[in-house]
RODREN-928866 format. One record per atom (N, C-alpha, C): residue in three letters; x negated, y negated, z. Coordinates in steps of 0.001 Angstrom, whole numbers, plus 500000, padded with zeros to 6 digits. Each point is the difference from the previous one (the first is absolute). Layout:
alaXYZ ...
This chain:
unk605960576341798547 unk499754501333500853 unk498759499804500510 unk499968500096501550 unk498688500155500658 unk499782501161500841 unk498834500739499725 unk499706501177501006 unk498878499414500805 unk499817500562501090 unk498920499373500989 unk499586501541500475 unk498540499851500418 unk499528501453500881 unk498635499161500711 unk500192500450501359 unk498988499237500824 unk499504500957501183 unk498825499877500129 unk499311501295500888 unk499372499340501086 unk499128500572500657 unk499056499498501330 unk499078499191499561 unk499694499211501218 unk498617498908499853 unk498900501062500323 unk498663499556499274 unk498688500441500159 unk499488498852500905 unk498980500372500646 unk499205499337500916 unk499053498995499334 unk499498498990500585 unk499087499060499454 unk498602500716499686 unk499643500985500839 unk498574500621499951 unk500198500861498617 unk501033500578499951 unk500338500780498941 unk499890499390498804 unk500579498828499963 unk499614499087498770 unk498797499678499458 unk499229499601501076 unk498674499814499779 unk498855501046499716 unk500543501320500324 unk499436501347499479 unk500185500129498734 unk501335499952499641 unk500290500343498408 unk499352498929499010 unk500076498719500515 unk499324499158499234 unk498525500208499837 unk499424500169501022 unk498481500530499880 unk499900501128499215 unk500694500883500183 unk500134501250499087 unk499993499909498374 unk500720498704499735 unk500256499491498779 unk498895499487499304 unk499247499223500622 unk498802499288499752 unk498832501235499887 unk499870500943500689 unk499066500951500032 unk500236500716498533 unk501435500345499830 unk500276500734498736 unk499647499347498859 unk500726498508500237 unk499238499521498671 unk498512499820499685 unk499402499656501128 unk498255500029499863 unk499459501099499078 unk500846501467500292 unk499566501044499354 unk500143500071498601 unk501393499357499668 unk500889500046498632 unk499000499041499307 unk499351498954500638 unk499369498853498969 unk498720500963499526 unk499234500698500881 unk498931500748499661 unk500116500589498907 unk501233500812499694 unk500495500938498730 unk500729499271499032 unk499796498666500021 unk500626499318498888 unk499627500311498499 unk498872500220500056 unk499247500467498537 unk500815501365499414 unk500550500593501077 unk500373501470498993 unk501271499659499284 unk500681498866499777 unk500708499505499087 unk501397500580500191 unk501123499921499222 unk501337500630500186 unk500123500909498940 unk501203500800500164 unk500458500774498980 unk500501499307498569 unk499529500515498833 unk500353499270498757 unk500971501031499530 unk501175499430499480 unk501069500809499137 unk500078499686498192 unk500093500822499293 unk500251499945498943 unk501171499288499550 unk499897498874499182 unk501261499227499615 unk500249500045498402 unk501276500291499665 unk500202499976498519 unk499525499114499184 unk499259500156498725 unk499796498863499138 unk501394499402499336 unk499945498559499931 unk501183499305499344 unk499574499707498698 unk500476500552498868 unk499421499502498581 unk500949498844499636 unk499344499254499184 unk500607498865499452 unk499217499262498941 unk500196499121499346 unk499208499049499029 unk499549498793500747 unk499359499347499122 unk499107498578500535 unk501212499048500287 unk501100500177499124 unk501116498907500348 unk500270499836501320 unk499857501506500863 unk500249499777501469 unk499168499001500813 unk498953499735499496 unk498945499342500658 unk500450498268499432 unk500309500102498941 unk500190498184499603 unk501409499668500025 unk500887500786500491 unk501380499478500374 unk500115499147500842 unk500729498960500127 unk500176498709500918 unk500760500833501211 unk499408499830501126 unk500580500426501304 unk500458498753500685 unk501231500186500543 unk500362499235500872 unk499015500011501394 unk500202499091500850 unk499423499821501558 unk500757501020500593 unk501094500404499885 unk500805500791500791 unk499330501556499557 unk499606500292498819 unk499370501114499700 unk498674500379500332 unk499292498798500043 unk498646499812500370 unk500043500473501653 unk500983499378500606 unk499788500512501420 unk500636501324500257 unk501079500367499251 unk500353501562499862 unk498875500889499889 unk499207499911499016 unk498625500694499692 unk499185500071501346 unk499953498902500623 unk499245500176501135 unk500462500731500950 unk501373500031500195 unk500718501056500852 unk499655501377499927 unk499844500321498903 unk499724501466499727 unk498738500168499972 unk499305499442499261 unk498535500290499648 unk499660500316498507 unk498788499652499903 unk499715500606498468 unk499714501699500215 unk500299500440498797 unk499702501492499970 unk499277500197498923 unk498806500842500331 unk499085500076499025 unk499599501531499824 unk499580500638498400 unk500051501273499796 unk498743500472500822 unk500265501120500561 unk498811500698500892 unk498847500370499126 unk500322500233498669 unk498534500443499232 unk499713499013499191 unk500142498692499812 unk499767498879499189 unk499271498986501046 unk499344499013499283 unk499285498966500630 unk500399499001499090 unk500949499107500792 unk500807498707499049 unk498829498893500479 unk499760499325498994 unk498923498958500390 unk501119498832500024 unk499608498989500681 unk500381498612500039 unk501222499915500783 unk500308501283500714 unk501423499786500787 unk500018498916501227 unk498898499592500415 unk500045498988501002 unk500559498761499320 unk500384499883498865 unk500562498805499472 unk501694500033500672 unk500575501015500397 unk501038500234500706 unk500164499549501633 unk498900500137500216 unk499684499714501751 unk500571498476500295 unk500290499885501216 unk500102498898500664 unk501206499320499485 unk500971500429499799 unk501018499166499321 unk501136499898501087 unk500527498697500091 unk500992499935501014 unk501550499557499540 unk501001499989500809 unk501268499972499465 unk500246498750499066 unk499286498776500215 unk500126498532499435 unk498963500117498681 unk499378501170499842 unk499059499724498762 unk500311501294498970 unk500142499501498658 unk499993500865499007 unk498670501044499988 unk500243500867499149 unk498791501042499629 unk499309499379499075 unk498342500231500185 unk499028499215499131 unk500088500283498728 unk499775499391499005 unk499245500565498770 unk499381501280500043 unk500319501068498971 unk499104500887500291 unk499002499999498795 unk498680500253500136 unk499052499789499188 unk500460501012498766 unk499689499410498760 unk500028500780498923 unk499475501341499888 unk498894500004500148 unk499277501319500235 unk500613500965500669 unk500562499535501067 unk500744501036501100 unk501114500418499146 unk501062499137499322 unk500781500504499494 unk499854501090498964 unk499024499411499168 unk499676500856498909 unk499694501556500442 unk498901500186501156 unk499617501017500285 unk501331500826500656 unk500982499342500641 unk501232500462500564 unk500721500916498683 unk499879499210499017 unk500882500364498804 unk499441501100499474 unk498451500186499684 unk499337501030499562 unk500198501205501040 unk499912499987501259 unk500170500958500985 unk501404500457500284 unk500972499052499667 unk501141500245500540 unk500296500260501309 unk499537499043500837 unk500221500149501357 unk500071498477500443 unk500608500020501216 unk499770498532500769 unk500605500507501119 unk499680498627501130 unk500595500081501254 unk501586499837500099 unk500412500750500865 unk501671499984500056 unk500521498466500303 unk500815499637499265 unk500776498693500127 unk501237500409500414 unk500620499738501191 unk501353500626500320 unk500710498490500436 unk501416500101499508 unk500619498919500805 unk500802500548501194 unk499917499131500862 unk500209500359501692 unk500699498557500263 unk501289500011499789 unk500842498733500584 unk501432500364500424 unk500628499070500139 unk501289500364500706 unk501092500102498989 unk499754499721498556 unk500845500434499113 unk500231501334499680 unk499061500797500160 unk500432501581500091 unk500854500305501322 unk499822499216500862 unk500730500541501381 unk501367499455499580 unk500263498700499661 unk501224499409500355 unk500875500142498607 unk499244500159498814 unk500800499978498617 unk500876498744499643 unk499794498999500794 unk500586498727499494 unk499202499056500622 unk500419498939499125 unk499260498521500615 unk498489499862499431 unk499485498756500223 unk498616499658499486 unk499058500098501235 unk498763500345499626 unk499026499939500660 unk499389498443500512 unk499880499520500919 unk499441498780500434 unk498714500331500529 unk498898499523499954 unk498435500363500331 unk499865499615501569 unk500024500677501356 unk499557499367500977 unk498826499361500224 unk500120498848501051 unk498829499693500360 unk499913499867501523 unk499167499391500478 unk499680499995501577 unk500981499795500785 unk501097499001499471 unk500977499586500861 unk501350500960499522 unk500047500358498870 unk501131500705499904 unk499716501472499301 unk500302501000500577 unk499790501356499548 unk501095500481499403 unk501270499335499845 unk501302500439499433 unk499951500451498757 unk500387501120499502 unk500211499774498417 unk501721499720499958 unk500130498951499426 unk501421499514499579 unk500841500746499028 unk501252500305500366 unk500729500916499205 unk501127499227499559 unk500400499458498829 unk500407498930500076 unk501661500294499935 unk500372501240499514 unk501344500350499748 unk500605501093500993 unk499459499986501073 unk500353500737501070 unk501314499503500413 unk501097500957500404 unk501122499440500702 unk500005500234501258 unk500575498856500695 unk499799500021501644 unk501196500947500602 unk500966500408499214 unk501015500887500557 unk499790501505499559 unk498853500155499512 unk499835501296499575 unk500612500951501498 unk500347501040499224 unk500618501330500998 unk498795500762500441 unk500134501136500705 unk499197501004500479 unk499433500582498330 unk498885500892500336 unk499259500260498797 unk499719501491500080 unk500986500834499807 unk499470501491500300 unk499240500599499006 unk499256501073500587 unk499217500666499024 unk500576500873498949 unk499781499946498829 unk500790500296498930 unk500007501676500147 unk501373500715500086 unk500096501135499836 unk499326500927499042 unk499801499516498962 unk499205500720498898 unk498867498860499142 unk498775500563500135 unk498989499232499080 unk499169500860499058 unk500922500591499082 unk499383500733499072 unk499822500070498625 unk500094498462499661 unk499738499435498529 unk498437500102499898 unk499326500580498961 unk498614499762499802 unk499815498710499280 unk499754499024500449 unk499840498532499568 unk498380499776500026 unk499335500777500367 unk498595499606500045 unk499194501212500983 unk498571499761499607 unk499460501304500907 unk498924499536501154 unk499835500677501005 unk499459499786501019 unk498599500801499816 unk498781499234500330 unk498932500814499942 unk499269499854501482 unk499710501019500656 unk499177499999501427 unk498770499615499689 unk499337499417500783 unk498396499199499704 unk499532499863501982 unk498773500785499906 unk499467499884501295 unk498787498865499766 unk500209498984500935 unk499126498788499694 unk498799500492500989 unk498881500259499551 unk498768500494500828 unk498997498657500116 unk498855500482500267 unk498689498803500144 unk500020499178499262 unk500108498709500056 unk499968498903498879 unk498577499460500060 unk499704499675498925 unk498608499152499510 unk500271498634499613 unk498841499315500280 unk500268498333499884 unk499536499096501320 unk499576498792499500 unk499502499049501012 unk501082499712501244 unk501296500167499337 unk500903499652500896 unk500223501110501077 unk499583500896499949 unk500241501167500960 unk498822500374500978 unk500688499972501524 unk499294500143500942 unk500076501438500635 unk498933500516500065 unk500082501487500703 unk500057499887501533 unk500757500445500671 unk500180500064501223 unk498869501094500535 unk499465499939501213 unk499471500965500472 unk500987501232500467 unk499574500961499820 unk500752501545500195 unk500942500319498877 unk500533499016499667 unk501087500224498829 unk501079499165499710 unk500392499667498585 unk501025499030499660 unk499129498653499541 unk500839499448499223 unk499484498560499383 unk500876498789500280 unk499477498871499864 unk500625498656499692 unk499853499532498475 unk500929499522499687 unk500151499280498619 unk499715498448500248 unk499056499238500055 unk499952498659500772 unk499981499225498631 unk501072499282499876 unk500196499033498845 unk499994498536500677 unk499739499798501016 unk499576498805500493 unk498789499306499907 unk499655498837500462 unk498663499306500028 unk499222500423501020 unk500389500819501202 unk499663500489500885 unk498874501195499678 unk498567500004500400 unk499039500650499505 unk500458501468500279 unk499392500984499280 unk500330501353500366 unk499144500473501116 unk498860499267500201 unk499329500158501115 unk500538499731501618 unk500918499147499726 unk500940499105501210 unk501112501253500082 unk500575500453499065 unk500920500877500053 unk499637501250500798 unk498632500540499315 unk499772501106500658 unk499735500059501529 unk499305498655500591 unk499621499702501252 unk501347499809500547 unk501060499311499650 unk501315499909501028 unk500641501695500001 unk499707500702498837 unk500598501474500123 unk499219500792501109 unk498847499452500356 unk499418500957500953 unk500354499433501457 unk500870499152500093 unk500612499348501431 unk501132500584500338 unk500373500135501056 unk501277500557500517 unk500773498833499862 unk501582500361499940 unk501129499091500311 unk499487499274501304 unk500668498776500205 unk499909499180501178 unk501364500410501050 unk500257500964499615 unk501201500385501051 unk499835501258500594 unk500785500409500978 unk499922501479500574 unk501348500329500137 unk500267501303500045 unk501481500437499790 unk500044501096501341 unk501120499642500934 unk500480500615501097 unk501042500955499971 unk499810501176500632 unk501192500632500369 unk500740499917500975 unk501031498872500264 unk500401499359501145 unk501459499759500019 unk500553500709499017 unk501584499883500038 unk500385498987499167 unk499184499358499293 unk499954498720498996 unk499952500200498814 unk500662499381498803 unk499642500163498896 unk498664499326499385 unk499299500793499387 unk498581499615499383 unk500177499748498551 unk500958500642499518 unk499909499920498356 unk501541499842499567 unk500030499082498769 unk501077499571499854 unk500125500194498353 unk501096500952499279 unk499947500728498758 unk500998498886499439 unk499781499580498689 unk501169499254499520 unk500017499853498681 unk500885499493499188 unk499779500271498373 unk500583498592499672 unk499096499272499259 unk500637498557499326 unk500628500337498856 unk499879501187499444 unk500757500507498904 unk500421501466500244 unk501043500188500900 unk500376501179500458 unk500671500428498774 unk500800499778499135 unk500719500711498946 unk499010500609498978 unk498789499772499627 unk499231500798499214 unk499925501485500156 unk500205500849499181 unk500463501351500111 unk499272500889498637 unk499945501276500425 unk499308500994498924 unk500770500876499256 unk499340500411499415 unk500935501496498811 unk500529500785501081 unk500856500701499351 unk500923500881501099 unk499090501328500298 unk499045500388499142 unk499423501233500106 unk498545499755499073 unk498917500923500329 unk498830499778499093 unk500283500402498627 unk499696499161499003 unk500264500288498595 unk499166499175499291 unk500098500463498466 unk499197498994499175 unk500783499190498801 unk501144499754500648 unk500777498992498967 unk500961499131501030 unk500373498954499448 unk501039499227501158 unk500974499235499036 unk501154499736500520 unk500997499718499763 unk500154498427499896 unk499874499401499240 unk499967498188499818 unk501258499537500523 unk501205500627500296 unk501091499339500512 unk499889499662501339 unk499025500442500536 unk499703499866501534 unk499152498862500059 unk499912498890500812 unk498825498874500251 unk499365500577501215 unk500146501105500614 unk499156500413501200 unk500206498985501189 unk501206499461500068 unk500580499631501205 unk501089500483500638 unk500048500262501296 unk501403500524500539 unk500060499795501489 unk501050499574500395 unk500163499896501365 unk500289501352500860 unk499883501020499319 unk500140501584500676 unk498836500075500607 unk499813499921501468 unk499316500007500859 unk498902501233500214 unk500654501041499337 unk499368501571499755 unk499396500001498832 unk500088498872499304 unk499158500072498616 unk499032498865499869 unk500061499002500679 unk499221498858499716 unk498713499746501269 unk499467498950500341 unk498691499782500823 unk500244500434501342 unk501466499915500370 unk500379500354501460 unk499705501621500278 unk500078500931499011 unk499826501353500400 unk498450500089500043 unk499136499469499108 unk498570499832500025 unk499471499518501495 unk500572498724500472 unk499481499532500977 unk500444500864501327 unk501385500655500028 unk500075501093501138 unk498915501146500084 unk499411500163498959 unk498971501304499880 unk498774499504500880 unk499685498656499806 unk498681499091500466 unk500383500186501630 unk501412499515500311 unk500501499912501449 unk499816501167500738 unk500296501025499527 unk499987501353500390 unk498846500450500393 unk499136499566499272 unk498517500685500400 unk499385498884501248 unk500311498802500119 unk499836499222500992 unk500593500592501312 unk501079500203499915 unk500965500505501216 unk499398501375500288 unk499466500536499286 unk499691501344500288 unk498517499940500897 unk499359499083499495 unk498562499458500826 unk500275499042501083 unk501380499971500530 unk500034499076501108 unk499877498635499806 unk499928499528498630 unk499666498358499753 unk501252499571499687 unk500601498999500976 unk500865499063499784 unk500485499196498915 unk501076500496499245 unk500098499276498590 unk501393499614499662 unk500192499143499464 unk501640499639499743 unk499757499700498309 unk501267500787499257 unk500133500232498779 unk501027498856499688 unk500160499092499327 unk500802499131499532 unk500414500197498648 unk501216500279499669 unk500325500422498545 unk500934499069499257 unk499985498663500731 unk500791498961499279 unk499831499853498579 unk500994499952499075 unk499620499821498471 unk500182498393499926 unk498606499573500019 unk499649498572499737 unk500343499491498796 unk499889500982498887 unk500272499695498482 unk500998500378499505 unk501016500044500845 unk501356500213499638 unk500819499528500612 unk501204499237499481 unk500292500191498786 unk499149499175498777 unk499283498983500578 unk499102499269499232 unk498509500366500277 unk499453500103498870 unk498635500133499802 unk498989498807500567 unk500554498869499506 unk499274498766500292 unk500354499738501849 unk498779499313500313 unk499794499793501254 unk499816500932500720 unk499642501241499700 unk500121501188500936 unk498569499763500970 unk498856499301499579 unk498826500179500804 unk500406498723501146 unk501039499094499619 unk500101499099501172 unk500874500488500794 unk501038501037499756 unk500505500849500926 unk499451501037500733 unk499034500517499329 unk499127501039500815 unk499140499420501237 unk499639498621499381 unk499141499382501098 unk500891499478501167 unk501320499834499771 unk500828499766501099 unk500019501209501219 unk500203501379499103 unk500144501286500749 unk498751500020500683 unk498796500145499637 unk498761500008500779 unk500044499373501129 unk500201498401499604 unk499703499521501063 unk501150499994501265 unk501069500440499679 unk500995500228501019 unk499441501259500810 unk499464500972499358 unk499496501043500604 unk498546499584500750 unk499158499160499750 unk498799499646500560 unk500394499200501195 unk501050499029500085 unk500407499192501161 unk500571500891500893 unk501056501193499722 unk500406500860500820 unk499148500812500657 unk498761500687499087 unk499161501072500503 unk498581499255499771 unk499441499426500798 unk498638499344499845 unk499032501215500156 unk500219501079500222 unk499266501132499910 unk499598500733498726 unk500875499675498765 unk499515500308498930 unk499121499409499392 unk499006500932499565 unk498638499637499445 unk499947500321498501 unk500825500779499370 unk499786500627498520 unk501059499647499612 unk500261499442498743 unk501164499694499252 unk499865500772498350 unk500710501005499685 unk499816500574498802 unk501261499368499004 unk499723499487499135 unk501002499921498719 unk500007500873498873 unk500699500983500008 unk500033501213499620 unk500756499949498379 unk499412499913499130 unk500508499831498388 unk499754501226499096 unk500238499912498887 unk499526500782498914 unk499761499278498723 unk499032500620499268 unk499382499149498875 unk501046500178498710 unk499580499612498909 unk500643500260498775 unk499027499903498719 unk499520500906499802 unk498719500266498794 unk500902500314498789 unk499957499227498985 unk500193500435498746 unk498955499443498849 unk499848500757498922 unk499322499689498961 unk500938499160499070 unk499192499321499042 unk500576499395498959 unk500959500806499045 unk499680501421499928 unk500776500641499222 unk501409500533500753 unk500187499748501270 unk501262500417500747 unk499450501196500724 unk498928500388499812 unk499629501388501142 unk499888499697501145 unk500572500428501161 unk499936499859501428 unk498783500643500585 unk499214499411500728 unk499047500688500898 unk500329500347501184 unk499831501219500460 unk500246500590501456 unk498788499978500640 unk499324499402500727 unk498862500163500910 unk500308501311500666 unk498849500900499890 unk500251501484500773 unk498560500318500272 unk500181500700501407 unk498874500733500536 unk500681501440500569 unk499349500752499791 unk500063501697500667 unk499278499882501266 unk501012500086500962 unk499655499959501341 unk500423501364500693 unk499005501053500493 unk500252501289500643 unk501145500712499087 unk499844499909498793 unk500702500732499048 unk501540499660499588 unk500125498531500555 unk501201499256499731 unk499812498633499283 unk500750499590498998 unk499755498819499153 unk500699498726500941 unk498833498945500378 unk500450498877500641 unk499971498791498995 unk500773498997500309 unk499629498752499069 unk498912499332500857 unk499009499509498980 unk499039499276500721 unk500304498895500425 unk499551499326501172 unk500232498885500447 unk499087498880499656 unk500238498686500282 unk498908498970499885 unk500389499091501011 unk499176499237500754 unk500065499164500999 unk499650498352499209 unk500678499120500191 unk499937498685499609 unk499490499183501184 unk499213499502499873 unk499310498974501372 unk499722498814499543 unk500864498632500317 unk500066498980499350 unk498496498988500586 unk499651499108499156 unk498780499282500349 unk500655498450499791 unk499571499083500981 unk500072498803499882 unk499343499238498924 unk500674499140499016 unk499094499234499323 unk499961498418500224 unk500335499792501241 unk499732498653500734 unk501738499365499783 unk500817500593499509 unk501358499365500011 unk501385500823500676 unk499144501227500898 unk501205500598500304 unk500083500213501587 unk499197499358500756 unk499959499930501442 unk499732501357500707 unk499163500750499457 unk499911501360500479 unk498343499944500406 unk499950499407501182 unk498551499786500549 unk499444501643500203 unk500830501025500500 unk499709501160500471 unk500087501004498938 unk499981499892498793 unk500151500810498862 unk498558501110500125 unk498931499560500350 unk498768501016499864 unk500527501017501157 unk500426499703501158 unk500450500951501171 unk501022500970499211 unk500850499480499337 unk501106500981499196 unk499152500984498923 unk499023499544499602 unk498969500721498932 unk499548501107500954 unk499434499540501302 unk499327501252500757 unk501114501304500216 unk501147499397500374 unk500967501103500172 unk500566500777498824 unk499748499511498568 unk500380500262499059 unk498954500961499618 unk498953499856500067 unk498739500838499638 unk499983501205501206 unk500038499628501162 unk500315501149500809 unk500912501353499679 unk501342499451499601 unk501044500983499494 unk499657500558499054 unk499230499002498923 unk499701500724498752 unk499063501061500051 unk498840499707500707 unk498931501114500325 unk500444501352501040 unk501006499540500565 unk500670501353500917 unk500927500719498651 unk500448499547499415 unk501066500702498972 unk499062500894498934 unk498998498983499629 unk499173500655498902 unk499238501219500484 unk499427499936501621 unk499358501229500258 unk500855501001500498 unk501250499549500205 unk500926501173500580 unk500614500612498662 unk500497499473498896 unk500271500410498842 unk499209499370498801 unk499057500809499670 unk499108499370498790 unk500897499929498833 unk500035498863499071 unk500665499676498890 unk501336499545500501 unk500233499813500969 unk501564499591500595 unk500213498372499619 unk498790499173500275 unk500314498685499602 unk499368499448498698 unk500583498942499731 unk499308498935498706 unk499410498697500911 unk498975499678499404 unk499072499032500767 unk501118498804500784 unk499406499666501078 unk500779498864500510 unk500074498684499232 unk501005499216499961 unk500125499096499049 unk499668498651500926 unk498826499055499818 unk499746499237500622 unk499970498606499404 unk501210499248500116 unk500174498757498937 unk500797499207500474 unk500245498685499458 unk500460498865500466 unk501638500243500207 unk500393500537501050 unk501549500217500113 unk500331499729501338 unk501232500019500213 unk500050499432501468 unk501084501286500856 unk500959499993499191 unk500992501057500338 unk500311500100501598 unk499876498732500625 unk500558499944501620 unk498946500603500746 unk498691500132499435 unk499033500801500812 unk499106498840501026 unk500524498968500031 unk499604499042500897 unk500593500184501332 unk501061500850500201 unk500766500371501032 unk499208500436501297 unk499165500846499620 unk499135500896500732 unk498825500231499524 unk498812500751500862 unk498847500316499245 unk499909501613499646 unk501326500540500096 unk500028501411499547 unk501146499890499092 unk500136499074499081 unk501197500157498821 unk499322500053498804 unk500547501059499341 unk499604500703498876 unk501249500374499011 unk499733500180498596 unk501147500317499414 unk499498501352499178 unk500915501069500145 unk499362501069499355 unk501075500475498842 unk499524500365498813 unk500833500571498970 unk499693501263499897 unk501223500776500068 unk500354501527500049 unk500264500628498858 unk498971500111499074 unk500197500498498578 unk500521498921499355 unk500796500690498772 unk500729498865499298 unk501562500652499564 unk500670499097499336 unk501288500496499490 unk500049501552499186 unk499050500099499539 unk499797501222499211 unk499663501249500637 unk499689499840501407 unk500143501087500993 unk501196500543500519 unk500142501306500467 unk501318500364500565 unk499911499634501671 unk501277499808500109 unk500353499749501767 unk499307500898500760 unk499870501326499624 unk499068501020500708 unk498873499596500454 unk499074499778498400 unk498478499631499965 unk500036498970501246 unk500871498875499971 unk500098498712500859 unk499751500368501173 unk500957500816500398 unk500356500514501470 unk498877500821500454 unk499503500803499538 unk498535500628500139 unk499128499009500450 unk499761499049498834 unk499106499180500498 unk500165498995501275 unk501197499576500403 unk500282499571501082 unk499577500531501465 unk500357501531499660 unk499393500952501158 unk498518499889500102 unk499197499962498783 unk498588499938500115 unk499259498674500387 unk500829498833499471 unk499495498681500668 unk500598500034501451 unk500845500356500498 unk500057500074501359 unk499380500603501060 unk499443501255499651 unk498935500794500535 unk498900499346499959 unk499352499345499132 unk498865499400499865 unk500082498472500805 unk500962499528499824 unk500423498794500927 unk499775500246501389 unk500807501055500466 unk499798500315501346 unk498443500085500448 unk499351500854498928 unk498418500179500728 unk499275498679500261 unk500287499062498653 unk499444498511500447 unk500731499348501152 unk500929500455500516 unk500543499066500945 unk499645500689501444 unk499924501313499967 unk499287500786501085 unk498721499704500395 unk499363499692498906 unk498244499258500146 unk500414498694500760 unk500699499163499820 unk500093498702500420 unk500796499885501553 unk500311501121500422 unk500862500053501105 unk498712499731501240 
């Protein structure tokens, strides 16, 4: 299903005035960068030193990067930099004995979450993606699977849900953007270069000319949420459904509605690329995106809208949450890929500019709404345009209402960004 909304064209002189205003505004923002950003209190996660010395797989190391380390607000943990600069193909480093001993004594440690597709799929084994193959292989999927409706009842109390607000993060991997927002840089690109790129506008402009400017799609469209806000989950459901009112299509609709209201042409593709088979979904979504780019060369921005899955070793699920204007919203995280030399992504830094622009706008509009942008060696078909990013809209422990509200907020901030680029 595709929805489109197209409006009128702006003049070239209008675009130049807009871009000039943007540069002037950024110049003012840069002078105020020292003011910092809002810091949120984060719950302390208790545990023993065994949590530090456990043997983590590369998948869990990558997952930890996706979430970010969570540190107690009132404690000063030493040697936490041992956890920084880990990529998906490297295991966690050995933790100094004195650090483990101190953690055992103080009963504190950084949060170590599992964030992988086993929590989303409930079957199959996880294979570590590399620069040429980002798929998670599900070995026992049935190609003849029928529709997967959302369950009529999910009231078994099989585990707990904990709501957590990810606030301002500390560590060498974190880059504070001017005005608001952060980037978690787990690449070899220097933080200085990341900050320099964040201060540049994307290399595209947007027009209101009856042509689509934005494509919203979902590589994993069947990802879904809890039926309502609550503190427990029913493990009988693997958080995937073909019901478009409960999966990522519903969230994408909310983003599209705000762009349409702003007069920005948008196409929302709701193809279920991950159904009936989860395998090969990025190959299929690439075909979809390329088809639209060929048909509509006017498209500048491609949003691949997903949701995360955050679960502790104990089985407790985490719902990233922010209170915005008195309502609970699922916190969002942008993932921007970087080329490690094998991905054929020559314009990845231009994508980063767009990711930072949107991150800064969202966090300025709705303080506490975002988790740091993850800048990592991933591709996710982001080589197809210079405005391609992946957005995680909360996680599987958030409610569909929270996620839809987040879609509305993302759409409003994105519309503001694109208005500045007209």
